[in-house]
Each structure stands twice: as C-alpha cells, then as structure tokens.
C-alpha positions as protocol buffer text, in pm:
chain_id: "A"
residue {
  index: 1
  type: MET
  ca { x: 5292 y: 6312 z: -3169 }
}
residue {
  index: 2
  type: ALA
  ca { x: 5013 y: 6209 z: -2863 }
}
residue {
  index: 3
  type: ASP
  ca { x: 4871 y: 6493 z: -2691 }
}
residue {
  index: 4
  type: ASP
  ca { x: 5003 y: 6360 z: -2342 }
}
residue {
  index: 5
  type: PRO
  ca { x: 4928 y: 6689 z: -2048 }
}
residue {
  index: 6
  type: ASP
  ca { x: 5288 y: 6580 z: -1878 }
}
residue {
  index: 7
  type: LYS
  ca { x: 5447 y: 6712 z: -2191 }
}
residue {
  index: 8
  type: VAL
  ca { x: 5529 y: 7114 z: -2196 }
}
residue {
  index: 9
  type: TRP
  ca { x: 5488 y: 7230 z: -2508 }
}
residue {
  index: 10
  type: PRO
  ca { x: 5721 y: 7281 z: -2747 }
}
residue {
  index: 11
  type: THR
  ca { x: 6050 y: 7038 z: -2521 }
}
residue {
  index: 12
  type: GLY
  ca { x: 5865 y: 6756 z: -2515 }
}
residue {
  index: 13
  type: LEU
  ca { x: 5944 y: 6753 z: -2162 }
}
residue {
  index: 14
  type: THR
  ca { x: 5758 y: 6740 z: -1842 }
}
residue {
  index: 15
  type: LEU
  ca { x: 5766 y: 6999 z: -1583 }
}
residue {
  index: 16
  type: LYS
  ca { x: 6017 y: 6879 z: -1376 }
}
residue {
  index: 17
  type: GLU
  ca { x: 6196 y: 6840 z: -1648 }
}
residue {
  index: 18
  type: ALA
  ca { x: 6154 y: 7186 z: -1746 }
}
residue {
  index: 19
  type: GLU
  ca { x: 6233 y: 7288 z: -1443 }
}
residue {
  index: 20
  type: GLU
  ca { x: 6540 y: 7121 z: -1381 }
}
residue {
  index: 21
  type: VAL
  ca { x: 6674 y: 7235 z: -1642 }
}
residue {
  index: 22
  type: HIS
  ca { x: 6502 y: 7611 z: -1570 }
}
residue {
  index: 23
  type: SER
  ca { x: 6738 y: 7569 z: -1219 }
}
residue {
  index: 24
  type: TYR
  ca { x: 7110 y: 7495 z: -1373 }
}
residue {
  index: 25
  type: LEU
  ca { x: 7011 y: 7775 z: -1642 }
}
residue {
  index: 26
  type: ILE
  ca { x: 6959 y: 7984 z: -1359 }
}
residue {
  index: 27
  type: ASP
  ca { x: 7273 y: 7849 z: -1170 }
}
residue {
  index: 28
  type: GLY
  ca { x: 7471 y: 7885 z: -1472 }
}
residue {
  index: 29
  type: THR
  ca { x: 7423 y: 8243 z: -1505 }
}
residue {
  index: 30
  type: ARG
  ca { x: 7514 y: 8315 z: -1120 }
}
residue {
  index: 31
  type: VAL
  ca { x: 7831 y: 8161 z: -1181 }
}
residue {
  index: 32
  type: PHE
  ca { x: 7888 y: 8318 z: -1528 }
}
residue {
  index: 33
  type: GLY
  ca { x: 7772 y: 8656 z: -1377 }
}
residue {
  index: 34
  type: ALA
  ca { x: 8006 y: 8630 z: -1128 }
}
residue {
  index: 35
  type: ILE
  ca { x: 8259 y: 8584 z: -1318 }
}
residue {
  index: 36
  type: ALA
  ca { x: 8231 y: 8902 z: -1563 }
}
residue {
  index: 37
  type: LEU
  ca { x: 8154 y: 9036 z: -1213 }
}
residue {
  index: 38
  type: LEU
  ca { x: 8560 y: 8975 z: -1098 }
}
residue {
  index: 39
  type: ALA
  ca { x: 8663 y: 9061 z: -1393 }
}
residue {
  index: 40
  type: HIS
  ca { x: 8538 y: 9416 z: -1444 }
}
residue {
  index: 41
  type: VAL
  ca { x: 8632 y: 9507 z: -1083 }
}
residue {
  index: 42
  type: LEU
  ca { x: 8960 y: 9312 z: -1177 }
}
residue {
  index: 43
  type: VAL
  ca { x: 9044 y: 9546 z: -1498 }
}
residue {
  index: 44
  type: ALA
  ca { x: 8896 y: 9825 z: -1343 }
}
residue {
  index: 45
  type: VAL
  ca { x: 9197 y: 9798 z: -1059 }
}
residue {
  index: 46
  type: SER
  ca { x: 9507 y: 9777 z: -1268 }
}
residue {
  index: 47
  type: THR
  ca { x: 9410 y: 9999 z: -1518 }
}
residue {
  index: 48
  type: PRO
  ca { x: 9501 y: 10357 z: -1369 }
}
residue {
  index: 49
  type: TRP
  ca { x: 9363 y: 10569 z: -1616 }
}
residue {
  index: 50
  type: LEU
  ca { x: 9001 y: 10492 z: -1566 }
}
residue {
  index: 51
  type: GLY
  ca { x: 9073 y: 10584 z: -1156 }
}
C-alpha cells in the first residue's frame, strides 16, 4: 500500500471520512445514553423499594 497523505492510519479513511464516522459514533452514543437514562428513571419510579 502506497503512502497516501490523505489517508488516516490504520483505517485507510481520509480525514473527512474519519470525522464523519466519528460524528455518527458520537450521535449514536448520545441516543443510547438518553434511552438508558430514560430506562433507569422509569425503573426507579416504578420500583417502590428503591425510593
């Protein structure tokens, strides 16, 4: 594989592609966190022995 200055090691993505994938990862993590937070609040509210 030739050295291409536009590619990010070790993925072979360009910097723009890597930043796009990273933004999707961050967005997915935020959605997962929001759903997990909601689930924990619902369990805490519906479980009388925790309150």
